[in-house]
C-alpha positions as CSV (number, residue, x, y, z in Angstrom):
1,X,-6.3,-20.4,0.0
2,X,-5.5,-16.7,0.5
3,X,-8.4,-16.1,2.8
4,X,-7.1,-18.8,5.2
5,X,-3.7,-17.2,5.5
6,X,-2.7,-15.1,8.5
7,X,-3.0,-11.5,7.6
8,X,0.2,-9.6,8.3
9,X,0.2,-5.9,9.1
10,X,2.8,-3.6,7.8
11,X,2.6,0.0,9.1
12,X,3.7,2.5,6.5
13,X,6.0,5.3,7.7
14,X,4.6,8.8,8.2
15,X,6.8,10.2,5.4
16,X,6.8,8.3,2.1
17,X,9.4,10.3,0.2
18,X,12.4,9.5,-1.9
19,X,14.5,8.3,1.1
20,X,11.7,6.0,2.1
21,X,11.3,4.3,-1.3
22,X,14.2,1.8,-1.2
23,X,13.5,0.4,2.3
24,X,9.8,0.3,1.5
25,X,10.5,-1.7,-1.7
26,X,12.8,-4.0,0.1
27,X,10.3,-4.7,2.9
28,X,7.5,-5.3,0.5
29,X,9.7,-7.7,-1.6
30,X,10.3,-9.7,1.6
31,X,6.6,-9.9,2.3
32,X,5.6,-10.8,-1.2
33,X,3.0,-13.5,-1.4
34,X,1.7,-13.1,2.1
35,X,-1.8,-11.9,2.9
36,X,-0.9,-8.3,3.9
37,X,-2.5,-5.2,5.3
38,X,-0.7,-1.9,4.6
39,X,-1.6,0.3,7.5
40,X,-1.6,3.9,6.2
41,X,-2.9,5.4,9.4
42,X,0.3,7.5,10.1
43,X,1.0,8.7,6.5
44,X,1.5,12.5,6.4
45,X,3.2,12.7,3.0
46,X,3.1,10.4,-0.1
47,X,5.7,11.1,-2.8
48,X,5.9,9.8,-6.3
49,X,8.7,7.2,-5.7
50,X,6.8,5.5,-2.8
51,X,3.6,5.6,-4.8
52,X,5.4,3.7,-7.6
53,X,6.6,1.1,-5.1
54,X,3.0,0.7,-3.8
55,X,1.6,0.5,-7.3
56,X,4.2,-2.2,-8.2
57,X,3.3,-4.1,-4.9
58,X,-0.4,-4.0,-5.7
59,X,0.4,-5.4,-9.2
60,X,2.6,-8.1,-7.7
61,X,0.0,-9.2,-5.2
62,X,-2.6,-9.4,-7.9
63,X,-0.3,-11.5,-10.0
64,X,0.4,-13.8,-7.1
65,X,-3.3,-14.1,-6.2
66,X,-2.5,-12.9,-2.6
67,X,-4.6,-10.7,-0.5
68,X,-3.5,-7.1,-0.1
69,X,-5.4,-4.5,1.9
70,X,-4.9,-0.9,2.5
71,X,-6.3,0.3,5.9
72,X,-6.4,3.4,8.0
73,X,-6.0,5.6,4.9
74,X,-5.4,9.2,6.0
75,X,-6.6,12.4,4.3
76,X,-2.9,13.2,3.6
77,X,-2.5,9.8,1.8
78,X,-5.5,10.5,-0.4
79,X,-4.3,14.0,-1.0
80,X,-1.0,12.5,-2.2
81,X,-2.8,10.2,-4.6
82,X,-4.8,13.1,-6.0
83,X,-1.7,15.3,-6.3
84,X,0.1,12.5,-8.2
85,X,-2.9,11.9,-10.5
86,X,-3.8,8.5,-9.1
87,X,-7.2,7.4,-7.9
88,X,-7.6,5.1,-4.9
89,X,-9.2,2.6,-7.3
90,X,-6.1,2.6,-9.4
91,X,-3.9,1.8,-6.4
92,X,-6.3,-0.7,-4.8
93,X,-7.7,-2.4,-7.8
94,X,-10.7,-4.8,-7.5
95,X,-8.6,-7.3,-5.5
96,X,-7.2,-4.9,-3.0
97,X,-9.5,-3.6,-0.3
98,X,-9.1,0.0,0.9
99,X,-10.3,1.2,4.3
100,X,-10.5,4.9,5.1
101,X,-9.6,6.2,8.5
102,X,-12.8,7.2,10.4
């Protein structure tokens, strides 16, 4: 059961730009299927390529029935979503919890 799995934490880099997309995708592929928290507490910039990677990851985790959570979301991360025309709900979906930074 997904709720019984150990929740892994993956800290997203501060800059999620074109250069960050391939290593981000590779790391998420390696973690696929695990109960995972994406810690967005350091994110200062969210670009389109990394957003595509995160959207694909959210879809993969939903398809696998695995828990995926986004925590520590910064204002800059939310600004990036808004700039790119994506709502937090579109990224998180019903199955992905999203926790804003205090």
